[in-house]
Every structure is written in C-alpha cells, then in structure tokens.
N, C-alpha and C positions, 0 to 999 in steps of 0.2 A: 301329803303337805303335812313339814313338821311340825309337832305341835308350838316350839319354839326356834327362832331365826336368831344368829349372831351377827356384828359387826362384819365378821370374815363373811358370814352367808350376803349381808349386803352388799359388799365391795365387786363378787362378782354372782350378783342376784339374777340376771337372765339365765345364765350357766346353772347356777345353782334352783330355778325354781321354772325355767325354760319351759317344762313339760306340763306344768300345773295351768287348766283351765277349770272356769276363768282364770285370770292374770290374779296375782296375788298384786295389787297396787294399794295397798289401803293397810294400817298398819300401826298397834299401839307400842309405843316405846315404856319401859318399864326394868329397873332393877330392884327387886324381881319384876318377872312379869309371867311368868307361866301360869299363873291362878287367875289372869283377868278373862273374865266370861262377856270383854266383850268382841270378840271373834265369832264365837256361835252366835250370838246375838243379831252382829252386823251380817253374820252370812247368811242366814235366813230372810232377814227383811231383803238385801239385795237378791237373794234368790228368787224369792215370790213378787219382788219388781221386775225381774229379768236384767237385771243388769249385770253388764259384762265384767266384773270384779270381785275381787275377795278380799278380806281383813284378815292378815295374822298378826300374831306376837312376835316383835324384836327385843330383845334380850340386851338391851346398850346402858352401860354403866355411865357415871356422872360424867368420866374424864373423855367418853366417847361421843357424846351429845355433839357437841358441835360438828364432827366428821361426819356422823349418820346424818344430820339435818341437811348437812350438805352433798349428800350424794343423794339424795332422794329424787329430784329430779332426773338427772341422768340416768338411772336407773327405772325410770317409769313409773314413780310412785305418782298418787293424786292426789290434790289437795282438797278442802283445806285439812290444816294441822291445828288440830285441840292443843291448847293450851292455855293456863292460866293468865287472868290479865297482866301479872307481875311480871310473867314473864316473857308475855310480849313481843316489847322491842330487843332482848337479847336472842331470842329465839330466831326474828327475825333478821340480824344482822349475822348470825352466824349461815343462816341459809343466802343470805345475798344473792335472793332470788324472792319475785313472788311472780304472777300469774292471773289470767282473769279468773281462773277458777280459784284461787285464792285471796285475793285482792280484797273481797265483799269482808272475809273472815277477818281481816288487821283490822 
C-alpha cells in the first residue's frame, strides 16, 4: 500500500490497488494529506472488527475535489463521506449520487 495516492491513481483505482487485500475503499482527502493519522487509526479498528476494508490517503487538490468525489462510487469506495456541515450541499451536488449507506450521513 502506498502512503499517499493521487487523482491519477484514483482514475485507475482497480489497477493501481487491485492486489491490495483487504481492499482500499475508504479514504481521507487532503492537500496536504501525508501527515494524516486517520488511516492507521481506522485500519486498526477495521482489522480488529474483522471488516474487509482499508482506509488510505488521497492527495486531492482543491481544484480536483469535484472530479475526485464523482469518481468514488465507480471506483468501489463506500461511504459515508465525512465533511463539515458548511460543505455538505456543495459536496452532495458534486457527487451527484447518494446511497442507502450514505443517505443517513447527509
């Protein structure tokens, strides 16, 4: 597993991370993001609970955010998406989708 992935990696996620087990289908976005303690913390909890998923870091610049959010469902990411209240409507409009897993978080 890489320490940080990019929008380029996200565009071809299944090829980039297809060999990873458990699958990388949860992420924290940031610019910068390499410092984030979220992946080790969440991965420890996921493993302890026997959940077949892993959390990674995605270096997504502000101008890439809308594109990256729209790519998540087609690349197999699962929700919900963490975000601040003030950004809720903007992120939801960029994504253009909701699911039963994410709806309660919106």
